[in-house]
N, CA, C and O atoms as a CHARMM CRD file, in Angstrom:
* protein
*
  256
    1    1 MET  N     -1.44300  78.48200  74.75900 PROA 1      0.00000
    2    1 MET  CA    -1.67000  78.47500  73.42700 PROA 1      0.00000
    3    1 MET  C     -2.37300  76.62600  72.90000 PROA 1      0.00000
    4    1 MET  O     -1.91700  75.61600  73.43600 PROA 1      0.00000
    5    2 GLU  N     -2.91900  76.59800  72.36600 PROA 2      0.00000
    6    2 GLU  CA    -3.60100  75.67300  71.86100 PROA 2      0.00000
    7    2 GLU  C     -2.71400  74.49900  70.86000 PROA 2      0.00000
    8    2 GLU  O     -2.29200  75.17500  69.92200 PROA 2      0.00000
    9    3 GLN  N     -2.32500  73.26000  70.69200 PROA 3      0.00000
   10    3 GLN  CA    -1.48400  72.69600  70.07300 PROA 3      0.00000
   11    3 GLN  C     -2.52500  71.97700  69.17700 PROA 3      0.00000
   12    3 GLN  O     -3.36100  71.15800  69.55700 PROA 3      0.00000
   13    4 ASP  N     -2.31200  72.45400  67.85700 PROA 4      0.00000
   14    4 ASP  CA    -2.60600  71.88900  66.45900 PROA 4      0.00000
   15    4 ASP  C     -2.59900  70.46400  65.94600 PROA 4      0.00000
   16    4 ASP  O     -1.93900  70.26800  64.92500 PROA 4      0.00000
   17    5 ASP  N     -3.21200  69.47000  66.47900 PROA 5      0.00000
   18    5 ASP  CA    -2.74100  68.24400  66.11600 PROA 5      0.00000
   19    5 ASP  C     -3.23800  67.51900  64.90500 PROA 5      0.00000
   20    5 ASP  O     -3.06100  66.34100  64.59500 PROA 5      0.00000
   21    6 SER  N     -4.02000  68.64500  64.16500 PROA 6      0.00000
   22    6 SER  CA    -4.54500  68.19500  62.84400 PROA 6      0.00000
   23    6 SER  C     -3.42400  68.01000  61.79500 PROA 6      0.00000
   24    6 SER  O     -2.36700  68.63900  61.84000 PROA 6      0.00000
   25    7 PRO  N     -3.73400  67.10500  60.85500 PROA 7      0.00000
   26    7 PRO  CA    -2.40400  66.62100  59.81600 PROA 7      0.00000
   27    7 PRO  C     -2.13400  68.11100  58.72100 PROA 7      0.00000
   28    7 PRO  O     -2.83600  69.08900  58.46500 PROA 7      0.00000
   29    8 ILE  N     -1.14700  67.79000  58.40500 PROA 8      0.00000
   30    8 ILE  CA    -0.73600  68.94600  57.75300 PROA 8      0.00000
   31    8 ILE  C     -0.76500  68.56100  56.17100 PROA 8      0.00000
   32    8 ILE  O     -0.13200  67.66600  55.61200 PROA 8      0.00000
   33    9 ARG  N     -1.76000  69.57400  55.56500 PROA 9      0.00000
   34    9 ARG  CA    -2.09400  69.20200  54.27500 PROA 9      0.00000
   35    9 ARG  C     -1.08300  69.72600  53.26200 PROA 9      0.00000
   36    9 ARG  O     -0.87600  70.93800  53.19700 PROA 9      0.00000
   37   10 ILE  N     -0.49800  68.94100  52.53500 PROA 10     0.00000
   38   10 ILE  CA     0.49400  69.43700  51.72900 PROA 10     0.00000
   39   10 ILE  C     -0.18100  69.54800  50.49000 PROA 10     0.00000
   40   10 ILE  O     -0.93500  68.72600  49.97100 PROA 10     0.00000
   41   11 PRO  N      0.21100  70.76800  50.03300 PROA 11     0.00000
   42   11 PRO  CA    -0.37900  71.58300  48.42100 PROA 11     0.00000
   43   11 PRO  C      0.18100  70.50800  47.33100 PROA 11     0.00000
   44   11 PRO  O      1.33600  70.10300  47.19400 PROA 11     0.00000
   45   12 ASP  N     -1.02400  70.16300  46.58000 PROA 12     0.00000
   46   12 ASP  CA    -0.60500  69.30500  45.27100 PROA 12     0.00000
   47   12 ASP  C      0.98200  69.52600  44.50600 PROA 12     0.00000
   48   12 ASP  O      1.61400  68.61400  43.97200 PROA 12     0.00000
   49   13 SER  N      1.40000  70.87600  44.60100 PROA 13     0.00000
   50   13 SER  CA     2.69200  71.04000  43.93500 PROA 13     0.00000
   51   13 SER  C      3.39100  70.39100  44.38300 PROA 13     0.00000
   52   13 SER  O      4.06300  69.67000  43.64600 PROA 13     0.00000
   53   14 LEU  N      3.59300  70.33300  46.04600 PROA 14     0.00000
   54   14 LEU  CA     4.82800  69.50100  46.99900 PROA 14     0.00000
   55   14 LEU  C      4.64200  68.25400  46.89700 PROA 14     0.00000
   56   14 LEU  O      5.51800  67.43000  46.63500 PROA 14     0.00000
   57   15 ALA  N      3.07900  67.95500  47.16800 PROA 15     0.00000
   58   15 ALA  CA     3.16100  66.52700  47.18300 PROA 15     0.00000
   59   15 ALA  C      3.64700  65.72900  45.69900 PROA 15     0.00000
   60   15 ALA  O      4.09100  64.58100  45.68300 PROA 15     0.00000
   61   16 MET  N      3.52000  66.31800  44.86600 PROA 16     0.00000
   62   16 MET  CA     3.99200  65.66500  43.12000 PROA 16     0.00000
   63   16 MET  C      5.63100  65.87500  43.55600 PROA 16     0.00000
   64   16 MET  O      6.37400  64.92600  43.30600 PROA 16     0.00000
   65   17 LEU  N      6.11200  66.86900  44.08200 PROA 17     0.00000
   66   17 LEU  CA     7.53000  67.03000  43.97600 PROA 17     0.00000
   67   17 LEU  C      8.24200  65.98900  45.06200 PROA 17     0.00000
   68   17 LEU  O      9.44200  65.74400  44.94700 PROA 17     0.00000
   69   18 VAL  N      7.58800  65.49500  45.93500 PROA 18     0.00000
   70   18 VAL  CA     8.05700  64.56300  46.88300 PROA 18     0.00000
   71   18 VAL  C      7.80900  63.20700  46.70400 PROA 18     0.00000
   72   18 VAL  O      8.36800  62.32300  47.35200 PROA 18     0.00000
   73   19 GLN  N      6.63100  62.95600  45.47200 PROA 19     0.00000
   74   19 GLN  CA     6.33300  61.77600  45.14900 PROA 19     0.00000
   75   19 GLN  C      7.19300  61.44500  43.75400 PROA 19     0.00000
   76   19 GLN  O      7.17800  60.37900  43.13800 PROA 19     0.00000
   77   20 ALA  N      7.80100  62.41800  43.48800 PROA 20     0.00000
   78   20 ALA  CA     8.64300  61.90900  42.10800 PROA 20     0.00000
   79   20 ALA  C      9.21000  60.69400  42.17500 PROA 20     0.00000
   80   20 ALA  O      9.27700  60.18100  43.29200 PROA 20     0.00000
   81   21 ASP  N      9.77100  59.92100  40.95300 PROA 21     0.00000
   82   21 ASP  CA    10.25200  58.82000  41.01500 PROA 21     0.00000
   83   21 ASP  C     11.71700  59.41600  40.74300 PROA 21     0.00000
   84   21 ASP  O     11.93800  59.93200  39.64700 PROA 21     0.00000
   85   22 LEU  N     12.65500  59.36000  41.65400 PROA 22     0.00000
   86   22 LEU  CA    14.16400  59.58400  41.33800 PROA 22     0.00000
   87   22 LEU  C     14.87100  58.62400  40.53400 PROA 22     0.00000
   88   22 LEU  O     15.96400  58.95100  40.07100 PROA 22     0.00000
   89   23 ASP  N     14.43900  57.58500  40.32600 PROA 23     0.00000
   90   23 ASP  CA    15.25000  56.15400  39.96200 PROA 23     0.00000
   91   23 ASP  C     15.92500  57.16300  38.47500 PROA 23     0.00000
   92   23 ASP  O     17.05400  57.62100  38.30200 PROA 23     0.00000
   93   24 PRO  N     14.80300  57.22300  37.68100 PROA 24     0.00000
   94   24 PRO  CA    15.48200  57.86900  36.44600 PROA 24     0.00000
   95   24 PRO  C     16.51700  58.75300  35.89900 PROA 24     0.00000
   96   24 PRO  O     17.00300  58.77900  34.76800 PROA 24     0.00000
   97   25 LEU  N     16.80900  59.63700  37.17000 PROA 25     0.00000
   98   25 LEU  CA    17.74500  60.81600  37.41600 PROA 25     0.00000
   99   25 LEU  C     18.89600  60.35800  37.56600 PROA 25     0.00000
  100   25 LEU  O     19.18400  59.39100  38.27000 PROA 25     0.00000
  101   26 SER  N     19.94400  61.28300  36.65200 PROA 26     0.00000
  102   26 SER  CA    21.32600  60.88800  36.80400 PROA 26     0.00000
  103   26 SER  C     22.00800  61.38400  38.13900 PROA 26     0.00000
  104   26 SER  O     21.27000  61.82200  39.02100 PROA 26     0.00000
  105   27 LEU  N     23.34200  61.34200  38.33600 PROA 27     0.00000
  106   27 LEU  CA    23.57400  61.97500  39.67400 PROA 27     0.00000
  107   27 LEU  C     23.88100  63.39400  39.32600 PROA 27     0.00000
  108   27 LEU  O     23.95600  64.12100  40.31700 PROA 27     0.00000
  109   28 ALA  N     24.09000  64.01300  38.10200 PROA 28     0.00000
  110   28 ALA  CA    24.08700  65.31300  37.85600 PROA 28     0.00000
  111   28 ALA  C     22.88300  66.01000  37.93200 PROA 28     0.00000
  112   28 ALA  O     22.90400  67.14500  38.40600 PROA 28     0.00000
  113   29 GLU  N     21.66600  65.44300  37.48400 PROA 29     0.00000
  114   29 GLU  CA    20.38000  65.75300  37.93000 PROA 29     0.00000
  115   29 GLU  C     19.88400  65.93300  39.52100 PROA 29     0.00000
  116   29 GLU  O     19.25500  66.83100  40.08000 PROA 29     0.00000
  117   30 LEU  N     20.43200  64.71700  39.97600 PROA 30     0.00000
  118   30 LEU  CA    19.74500  64.39300  41.67500 PROA 30     0.00000
  119   30 LEU  C     20.71100  65.89400  42.09800 PROA 30     0.00000
  120   30 LEU  O     20.03000  66.86700  42.42400 PROA 30     0.00000
  121   31 GLU  N     21.96900  66.03500  42.09200 PROA 31     0.00000
  122   31 GLU  CA    22.71700  67.38800  42.29800 PROA 31     0.00000
  123   31 GLU  C     22.15000  68.45000  42.07200 PROA 31     0.00000
  124   31 GLU  O     22.15300  69.23300  43.02100 PROA 31     0.00000
  125   32 THR  N     21.50700  68.87900  40.88000 PROA 32     0.00000
  126   32 THR  CA    20.81200  69.97600  40.42600 PROA 32     0.00000
  127   32 THR  C     19.74000  70.05500  41.19600 PROA 32     0.00000
  128   32 THR  O     19.48800  71.11000  41.77700 PROA 32     0.00000
  129   33 ARG  N     18.96500  68.98200  41.31700 PROA 33     0.00000
  130   33 ARG  CA    17.70000  68.74500  42.35600 PROA 33     0.00000
  131   33 ARG  C     17.89600  69.32800  43.50800 PROA 33     0.00000
  132   33 ARG  O     17.01000  70.04100  43.97900 PROA 33     0.00000
  133   34 ILE  N     18.98200  69.14700  44.10600 PROA 34     0.00000
  134   34 ILE  CA    19.47500  69.18000  45.74400 PROA 34     0.00000
  135   34 ILE  C     19.57500  70.78900  45.63600 PROA 34     0.00000
  136   34 ILE  O     18.91500  71.48800  46.40500 PROA 34     0.00000
  137   35 ALA  N     20.49800  71.40700  44.56600 PROA 35     0.00000
  138   35 ALA  CA    20.81000  72.57700  44.94400 PROA 35     0.00000
  139   35 ALA  C     19.64500  73.62300  44.52000 PROA 35     0.00000
  140   35 ALA  O     19.70300  74.72400  45.06900 PROA 35     0.00000
  141   36 VAL  N     18.55300  73.38200  43.56300 PROA 36     0.00000
  142   36 VAL  CA    17.64300  73.94000  43.60200 PROA 36     0.00000
  143   36 VAL  C     16.84000  73.83800  45.11600 PROA 36     0.00000
  144   36 VAL  O     16.78900  74.77400  45.91400 PROA 36     0.00000
  145   37 LEU  N     16.38800  72.84200  45.27400 PROA 37     0.00000
  146   37 LEU  CA    15.87200  72.55300  46.66900 PROA 37     0.00000
  147   37 LEU  C     16.43300  73.71100  47.69800 PROA 37     0.00000
  148   37 LEU  O     15.76400  74.67900  48.06200 PROA 37     0.00000
  149   38 GLU  N     17.68000  73.45200  48.06700 PROA 38     0.00000
  150   38 GLU  CA    18.38200  74.15100  48.90200 PROA 38     0.00000
  151   38 GLU  C     18.13300  75.62600  48.79200 PROA 38     0.00000
  152   38 GLU  O     18.26000  76.38300  49.75500 PROA 38     0.00000
  153   39 GLN  N     17.72400  76.07000  47.41800 PROA 39     0.00000
  154   39 GLN  CA    17.96200  77.57700  47.28600 PROA 39     0.00000
  155   39 GLN  C     16.59000  77.93800  47.85600 PROA 39     0.00000
  156   39 GLN  O     16.44000  78.81500  48.70700 PROA 39     0.00000
  157   40 GLU  N     15.46900  77.11500  47.26600 PROA 40     0.00000
  158   40 GLU  CA    13.88400  77.48800  47.68300 PROA 40     0.00000
  159   40 GLU  C     13.66600  77.13100  49.24700 PROA 40     0.00000
  160   40 GLU  O     12.57200  77.53400  49.64300 PROA 40     0.00000
  161   41 ILE  N     14.43000  76.48200  50.22100 PROA 41     0.00000
  162   41 ILE  CA    14.48000  76.33800  51.53700 PROA 41     0.00000
  163   41 ILE  C     15.03900  77.72100  52.01400 PROA 41     0.00000
  164   41 ILE  O     14.42400  78.33100  52.88900 PROA 41     0.00000
  165   42 ALA  N     16.25600  78.26700  51.43600 PROA 42     0.00000
  166   42 ALA  CA    16.87000  79.72900  52.08000 PROA 42     0.00000
  167   42 ALA  C     15.85000  80.56400  51.61500 PROA 42     0.00000
  168   42 ALA  O     15.38300  81.23600  52.53500 PROA 42     0.00000
  169   43 ARG  N     15.28200  80.79100  50.42800 PROA 43     0.00000
  170   43 ARG  CA    14.26700  81.58500  50.13900 PROA 43     0.00000
  171   43 ARG  C     13.16400  81.57500  50.97000 PROA 43     0.00000
  172   43 ARG  O     12.86300  82.61600  51.55500 PROA 43     0.00000
  173   44 THR  N     12.45900  80.48500  51.12900 PROA 44     0.00000
  174   44 THR  CA    11.06700  80.06300  52.16600 PROA 44     0.00000
  175   44 THR  C     11.82800  80.81100  53.27500 PROA 44     0.00000
  176   44 THR  O     11.31500  81.88000  53.60500 PROA 44     0.00000
  177   45 ARG  N     13.00000  80.43400  53.93500 PROA 45     0.00000
  178   45 ARG  CA    13.29600  80.85900  55.53900 PROA 45     0.00000
  179   45 ARG  C     13.53500  82.05800  55.54000 PROA 45     0.00000
  180   45 ARG  O     13.35200  82.62700  56.61600 PROA 45     0.00000
  181   46 ARG  N     13.98400  82.82200  54.46600 PROA 46     0.00000
  182   46 ARG  CA    14.18700  84.34900  54.35600 PROA 46     0.00000
  183   46 ARG  C     12.76600  85.22700  54.03600 PROA 46     0.00000
  184   46 ARG  O     12.77000  86.45600  54.09200 PROA 46     0.00000
  185   47 HSD  N     11.76100  84.58100  53.75300 PROA 47     0.00000
  186   47 HSD  CA    10.28100  85.02400  53.36300 PROA 47     0.00000
  187   47 HSD  C      9.94500  84.88300  55.03600 PROA 47     0.00000
  188   47 HSD  O      9.56200  85.86400  55.67400 PROA 47     0.00000
  189   48 MET  N     10.12300  83.63300  55.61900 PROA 48     0.00000
  190   48 MET  CA     9.50600  83.43000  57.19500 PROA 48     0.00000
  191   48 MET  C     10.12400  84.56000  57.83100 PROA 48     0.00000
  192   48 MET  O      9.29600  85.29500  58.36900 PROA 48     0.00000
  193   49 GLU  N     11.38500  84.95200  57.94500 PROA 49     0.00000
  194   49 GLU  CA    11.96100  85.89100  58.49800 PROA 49     0.00000
  195   49 GLU  C     11.24500  87.31600  58.71200 PROA 49     0.00000
  196   49 GLU  O     10.89700  87.82100  59.78000 PROA 49     0.00000
  197   50 ARG  N     11.13500  87.76200  57.57500 PROA 50     0.00000
  198   50 ARG  CA    10.33900  88.65000  57.05700 PROA 50     0.00000
  199   50 ARG  C      9.11900  88.76700  57.46100 PROA 50     0.00000
  200   50 ARG  O      8.85100  89.92700  57.77200 PROA 50     0.00000
  201   51 ALA  N      8.18100  87.95200  57.59400 PROA 51     0.00000
  202   51 ALA  CA     6.95400  88.09600  57.95400 PROA 51     0.00000
  203   51 ALA  C      6.87700  87.73200  59.57700 PROA 51     0.00000
  204   51 ALA  O      5.77700  87.80100  60.12500 PROA 51     0.00000
  205   52 SER  N      8.00100  87.36200  60.30900 PROA 52     0.00000
  206   52 SER  CA     8.11300  87.36000  61.53100 PROA 52     0.00000
  207   52 SER  C      8.26300  88.78200  61.96800 PROA 52     0.00000
  208   52 SER  O      7.62300  89.18600  62.93900 PROA 52     0.00000
  209   53 LEU  N      8.89700  89.39200  61.44900 PROA 53     0.00000
  210   53 LEU  CA     9.75300  90.47800  61.56700 PROA 53     0.00000
  211   53 LEU  C      8.11800  91.63100  61.72900 PROA 53     0.00000
  212   53 LEU  O      7.73400  92.29300  62.69400 PROA 53     0.00000
  213   54 ASP  N      7.52700  91.46100  60.39100 PROA 54     0.00000
  214   54 ASP  CA     6.42000  92.28100  60.14100 PROA 54     0.00000
  215   54 ASP  C      5.34200  91.91900  61.35600 PROA 54     0.00000
  216   54 ASP  O      4.70700  92.80600  61.92800 PROA 54     0.00000
  217   55 ARG  N      5.22700  90.65300  61.64600 PROA 55     0.00000
  218   55 ARG  CA     4.40700  90.36400  62.86200 PROA 55     0.00000
  219   55 ARG  C      4.78800  91.19700  64.04100 PROA 55     0.00000
  220   55 ARG  O      3.92600  91.84300  64.63600 PROA 55     0.00000
  221   56 ALA  N      5.95400  91.20900  64.37900 PROA 56     0.00000
  222   56 ALA  CA     6.27100  91.53800  65.71200 PROA 56     0.00000
  223   56 ALA  C      6.19900  93.29600  65.42600 PROA 56     0.00000
  224   56 ALA  O      5.57500  93.93100  66.27600 PROA 56     0.00000
  225   57 SER  N      6.69500  93.92600  64.49200 PROA 57     0.00000
  226   57 SER  CA     6.33500  95.06400  64.52100 PROA 57     0.00000
  227   57 SER  C      4.63000  95.56200  64.47100 PROA 57     0.00000
  228   57 SER  O      4.30400  96.70700  64.78400 PROA 57     0.00000
  229   58 ALA  N      3.65600  94.54400  64.04200 PROA 58     0.00000
  230   58 ALA  CA     2.29800  94.91000  63.91000 PROA 58     0.00000
  231   58 ALA  C      1.89900  94.80700  65.47400 PROA 58     0.00000
  232   58 ALA  O      1.20500  95.70400  65.95200 PROA 58     0.00000
  233   59 ASP  N      2.24500  93.93300  66.12300 PROA 59     0.00000
  234   59 ASP  CA     2.52000  93.48200  67.57400 PROA 59     0.00000
  235   59 ASP  C      2.75600  94.57500  68.49100 PROA 59     0.00000
  236   59 ASP  O      1.98400  95.06800  69.31400 PROA 59     0.00000
  237   60 ALA  N      3.86200  94.84800  68.23300 PROA 60     0.00000
  238   60 ALA  CA     4.31300  96.33000  68.81000 PROA 60     0.00000
  239   60 ALA  C      3.71200  97.51800  68.83900 PROA 60     0.00000
  240   60 ALA  O      3.69600  98.30900  69.78100 PROA 60     0.00000
  241   61 LEU  N      3.11800  97.65200  67.57400 PROA 61     0.00000
  242   61 LEU  CA     2.34000  98.87400  67.32800 PROA 61     0.00000
  243   61 LEU  C      1.24900  98.72400  67.69200 PROA 61     0.00000
  244   61 LEU  O      0.73600  99.83900  67.77900 PROA 61     0.00000
  245   62 PHE  N      0.42900  97.80900  68.02100 PROA 62     0.00000
  246   62 PHE  CA    -1.06700  97.31800  68.59100 PROA 62     0.00000
  247   62 PHE  C     -0.69600  96.95600  70.14600 PROA 62     0.00000
  248   62 PHE  O     -1.64300  96.68000  70.88300 PROA 62     0.00000
  249   63 LYS  N      0.52300  96.94200  70.64000 PROA 63     0.00000
  250   63 LYS  CA     1.10600  96.48700  71.92300 PROA 63     0.00000
  251   63 LYS  C      0.42500  95.39500  72.46400 PROA 63     0.00000
  252   63 LYS  O     -0.06200  95.46300  73.59300 PROA 63     0.00000
  253   64 ARG  N      0.33300  94.26100  71.67600 PROA 64     0.00000
  254   64 ARG  CA    -0.01600  93.18700  71.95600 PROA 64     0.00000
  255   64 ARG  C      0.76300  92.27800  73.25700 PROA 64     0.00000
  256   64 ARG  O      0.37600  91.14300  73.53500 PROA 64     0.00000
């Protein structure tokens, strides 16, 4: 398998998220931000797992 050395393209919405100025946020707002981001990470991981299972099912069906 070839290794892809091309730079990762970050969608604009994620770029804005990681470039956001955190200085004006209170501790409570930072805690809320972390909680929301952790929930989004968990949701993304669940989606990745489902996609992986779907891929494995398709591979098995077509005997790759």
